[in-house]
Structures are given as structure tokens and as C-alpha cells.
C-alpha positions, 0 to 999 in steps of 0.5 A: 443577214442571209441572202437568197436567190430563186433558181428554176430547175432545168431539164439538164438538172435531172437524172433518168428518174426525173429528179435533180442530180447531186451535182446540180445541188452543188451548182445551185449552192455555187450559183447562190454563193456567187450571186451573194458575193456580187450583191455584196459588191465584191468583184471576183475578177479584182479579187483574183487580180490581187492574188487571192482565189476563193476555194472550197475545201469541203461540201456536205449535202443533206437531202430532205425531199427531192426536187423535180423538173419544173420546181423552183427553189430558193437557195439561201446563202449564210456566211459563218466566220470563226477564227482561223483560215477557213469559214463556212457558207451554209445554204438552205434549198427551199421549194416554192411550197416552203418545204426544205429540200436540202442543205449544202454546207461549204468549208472554204478559204481564200488561197494566196495564188502565189504561195498556194496557201490559205491566207490567215484572215479571209474575213478581212480580205472579203470585208475590204472588197465588199460594199455590203459586207453584211451580206457576207456576215461581216460588219459594215 
């Protein structure tokens, strides 16, 4: 299942050429991922209190067409799980006219805050805390 949230491009997201900065694409993806986690019923405060913190290990942005001031963009959030300590979260940023503006892909993990190491089974920890784990690409 994919999650999506709409974001309005703000003046502060723009560079001197009046198109969205690369940093704003990162922020749009981060905002979508956090909104997805909340919609899944996960309390990030409780996750951190229990000794785990989500971390991004890699972010790749592929630009297709520019976003400009006044645009609205739908940012999807799709979680991909495999074996091991990491997982992927894929974002598609689509303008209101249906044109894909960019994709953002994160490789992430859950950090054990005491040992400062990635945990072995991050999907298990996310699923245990989610009331709607399907939003995180996990079985209910």
C-alpha cells in the first residue's frame, strides 16, 4: 500500500531562479515519510524512548521536471522490505497536473541508540509499534 500527502510549494522552498531547491525535495520526502509513520500509528517519541531511532543512510534524487512556486505536489511514500538491517522508502513527487517531477529513494535503518549500531530486523520493530502496518508495507 502506498501513502501520499499533498504539499504546497512555499516561497522559502525556492532558489533565485524561482524553482524548488534540492534541499526542499529532501524535506518533502522527509515530511511524507513522517506523515506516513504517524498515519500508521507509530509514535516516534515512543520509538526513541524504547531505544531505537530511524536513520537515513543514503538518499538519491532523480529530477524529471522542475517544481516552481505555487505548485502543489503529491508525495507518495512506499516502503520496501528485504532481508538484513536496511530497508528502502521510495517517494514519487507528482505535480497536480499528474506530471512526475522527481523521485526520492532513501535507504534507511533503525539504530540501537545504546550500541549505535543498526538493528538486525527493523521490520519487526516497526510492525510491533504500528496500528496500520500496511502503510509501512508490512502485514497486519
